[in-house]
N, C-alpha and C positions, 0 to 999 in steps of 0.2 A: 078494311083488314090490313094489318101491317105486313109488309113483305119481308121484314127482317125477323128471323126467329127470335122470340123473346126467351129470356131465361126461364127455366122451369119454375113454376110457383113453389114456394116453400110450403111444405105440408108435413105436419108432425105425424100424419098417418102413413106417409109413403114408406113402404118396406124397403129395407136394404136388399141388394141383390141376393144376399145369403138367405133372406126370409122367403124368397120365392122357391117353392119346392119343385121337384122334377115335373109334376103335372103342369104347374104354372109355366115353366120353361118350355115344355112341349106345346102348350097352347100358344104361347108367344111365337114360337117357331112356325107353327101352322099358320098363324095370322100374318106373319111376315111374308110367308110364301104365297098366301092367297087370302087377302083380307075379306074377300067376298064369299069365302067358304061358309056353308051353313053350319049351325050348331051341331047338327047330326054328323056332318063330315068331320068336324073338328073332334067331336067326342069319340068317333070311331078311330081316328088317327092317334089320339093320345091315350086311348084305353079307359075312358070314363063313360058312364051313362050320360044321357043328355042333360038331365036336371043338374047334376053336380058340375058338369062342364059349363052350362049356362051361368050358374051361380059364380063360378070362378071367373069367367069373362067379365061379368057385371062387377065383381069385386075389384078386378084389375083396372077396370074403367073408373070405378069410384075412387080408387086410390091414386089415380093419375098415372099409373104405369102405362096404360093404353090411353093415349091422348086423343085419338081420333083415327079415322080411316081415310085413306087417300087413293087416288088413281095415278099410276105412272103413265104419263102421256108420251107418245112418240113425237119427238121434236119436229121431225120432217112432216108428220101428219098434221101438225098445227101451225106450220109455216115458220118454224124457227130454224134458220139456216146457219146461224152463227152462235157458237157457245164458247165461252172462255173463262178462265180464272185470272183475275187481275189482282196484283199485289199493290198495296198502298203503304206509303210512309207518311205519317202526319207530322206537321211541324211541331205542334205543342198540344199535349193532351192533359186536360183536367176533367173533372166530373162534368162540368158544364159543356166544354167543347166536345166531349165524347157524346153527350146526349144530342147536341146539335148535329154532329156527324150522323148519328143513327137516324135522327129525324129526316135529314136531307137525303140520305141514301134510301130511306123508306119511300120517298116520293118518286124515285126513278123506277118506272115499270120494268125496265130491262134487267134490273138487279133481282136475281132469283133468291140469293141468300148472301149474307155478310157474316164473316167470321173474324172476331178480334183474336189476334195471335200474338205470341211473344217471339223475340228473336230479331232478325233483321228487318222485319216488316211489322206494321201495326194492324193491318187488316187484309183479308183476302175476300174479294168479291167474286161471286159466281154470276156471270151475266149471260143473257140469251137475247138475241134479236133476229129479226127477219133478214 
């Protein structure tokens, strides 16, 4: 599994944010707050019955709006004592060198994420280590 977030897949079905109605937005808010909430809990929170709520969640997953569910880990609880954001300036960037950079950064287990940015820096790395 790559440790570098990949760009979102292009999907002609993906709705624009405006295409998500108030119920969709409420469902997403409920899942952001607690991704382990049951369908019953989410349905009650957003004001829908269980079946329509479940269909909406499945639709949001199918469209790629919901890409997955994760756990937030306590860094101290898993032995990560050092966390930092590191800025990088690259000497020369082309499509080929950018891909090499992504490939090599992806091999470093301490790199949690990498963001390509504009301005005075080319990339920002989020790193974590013991």
